[in-house]
C-alpha positions as CSV (number, residue, x, y, z in Angstrom):
1,M,-30.8,-19.8,17.7
2,L,-28.3,-17.1,16.6
3,N,-25.6,-16.2,19.0
4,S,-23.4,-13.1,18.8
5,T,-21.1,-11.2,20.9
6,L,-21.1,-7.5,20.7
7,F,-19.4,-4.3,22.0
8,H,-21.8,-1.8,23.7
9,V,-20.9,1.6,25.0
10,S,-23.0,2.7,27.7
11,N,-23.9,6.5,28.4
12,Q,-21.2,7.0,30.6
13,K,-18.8,6.4,27.7
14,R,-17.3,3.5,29.4
15,G,-17.0,0.3,27.3
16,R,-19.3,-2.8,28.3
17,L,-19.0,-6.0,26.8
18,A,-22.2,-7.9,26.3
19,R,-23.2,-11.4,25.0
20,S,-26.5,-11.4,23.2
21,S,-28.6,-14.5,22.1
22,I,-31.3,-14.2,19.7
23,K,-33.9,-16.5,19.0
24,L,-36.4,-16.7,16.0
25,L,-40.1,-17.6,16.8
26,R,-42.2,-19.0,13.9
27,D,-45.8,-19.6,13.4
28,D,-47.2,-22.9,12.1
29,Q,-46.2,-22.2,8.5
30,G,-42.7,-21.6,9.4
31,H,-42.9,-17.9,9.1
32,I,-40.8,-15.8,11.6
33,T,-43.2,-13.8,13.7
34,H,-41.0,-12.7,16.4
35,Y,-37.6,-12.2,17.7
36,I,-36.4,-12.8,21.3
37,S,-33.1,-11.1,22.2
38,V,-31.4,-11.6,25.6
39,F,-28.4,-9.3,26.7
40,S,-25.9,-10.4,29.4
41,D,-23.2,-8.1,30.7
42,I,-19.9,-9.9,30.7
43,T,-17.7,-7.1,31.4
44,E,-17.0,-8.2,35.0
45,N,-16.3,-11.9,33.7
46,K,-13.8,-10.7,31.1
47,Q,-12.0,-8.4,33.5
48,R,-11.7,-11.3,36.0
49,Q,-10.3,-13.5,33.2
50,E,-7.8,-10.9,32.3
51,N,-6.7,-10.5,35.9
52,L,-6.1,-14.3,36.1
53,Q,-4.2,-14.2,32.9
54,K,-2.1,-11.3,34.5
55,Q,-1.5,-13.3,37.7
56,A,-0.5,-16.3,35.8
57,H,2.0,-14.5,33.6
58,F,3.5,-11.7,35.7
59,D,5.3,-11.3,39.0
60,P,3.2,-9.7,41.4
61,L,6.3,-8.0,43.1
62,T,8.0,-6.5,40.0
63,G,5.3,-6.7,37.4
64,L,7.8,-8.3,35.0
65,P,7.0,-11.4,32.9
66,N,7.5,-15.0,34.7
67,R,8.9,-18.0,33.4
68,V,5.4,-19.5,32.4
69,L,5.1,-16.5,30.0
70,L,8.5,-17.1,28.9
71,H,8.1,-20.7,28.0
72,E,4.9,-19.7,26.2
73,R,6.5,-17.1,24.2
74,L,9.4,-19.3,23.4
75,D,7.2,-22.0,22.0
76,Q,5.3,-19.5,20.1
77,A,8.6,-18.0,18.7
78,I,10.0,-21.7,17.9
79,S,6.9,-22.7,16.1
80,R,6.8,-19.6,14.0
81,A,10.5,-20.0,13.1
82,R,9.8,-23.7,12.1
83,R,6.7,-22.7,9.9
84,Q,8.6,-19.9,8.3
85,D,11.8,-22.0,8.0
86,H,14.0,-19.6,9.8
87,L,16.6,-19.7,12.4
88,F,15.9,-19.1,16.1
89,A,18.3,-18.4,18.9
90,V,18.0,-17.6,22.7
91,C,20.5,-16.0,24.8
92,F,20.4,-16.9,28.6
93,M,22.3,-14.9,31.0
94,D,22.9,-15.9,34.5
95,L,23.7,-12.9,37.0
96,D,26.1,-14.0,39.5
97,G,25.6,-12.5,43.2
98,F,22.1,-11.1,42.2
99,K,20.6,-12.7,45.3
100,Q,23.2,-10.9,47.4
101,V,22.1,-7.5,45.8
102,N,18.4,-8.4,46.8
103,D,19.4,-9.4,50.2
104,T,21.5,-6.7,50.9
105,L,20.0,-3.6,49.0
106,G,16.6,-4.9,48.8
107,H,14.1,-5.7,45.8
108,K,13.6,-2.0,45.0
109,V,17.3,-1.4,44.2
110,A,17.7,-4.9,42.6
111,T,15.0,-4.2,40.0
112,T,16.5,-1.1,38.8
113,C,20.1,-2.9,38.2
């Protein structure tokens, strides 16, 4: 059985993602007589997967990357630096009193600071 994933554009000019499976049917002598193809629209599954990734990596209130994404990106950067024999540095800043800004002026003001 041949399996493939392909990109299909519908008549409404919206991109849809489809998975196809193709099976070859042979006669008694082993010659191909027919092809059977089944297409499955997996667009909604991909969208759900992307939404889960976004929820896992971004703060719902601010839309900013969260610690999980920070750790993943740091791991990637460190690995890349090691592979390429480059130096790597991280600058960490602690903002004193940031909680007070949030509590007194609200999250909307705090995210614009």
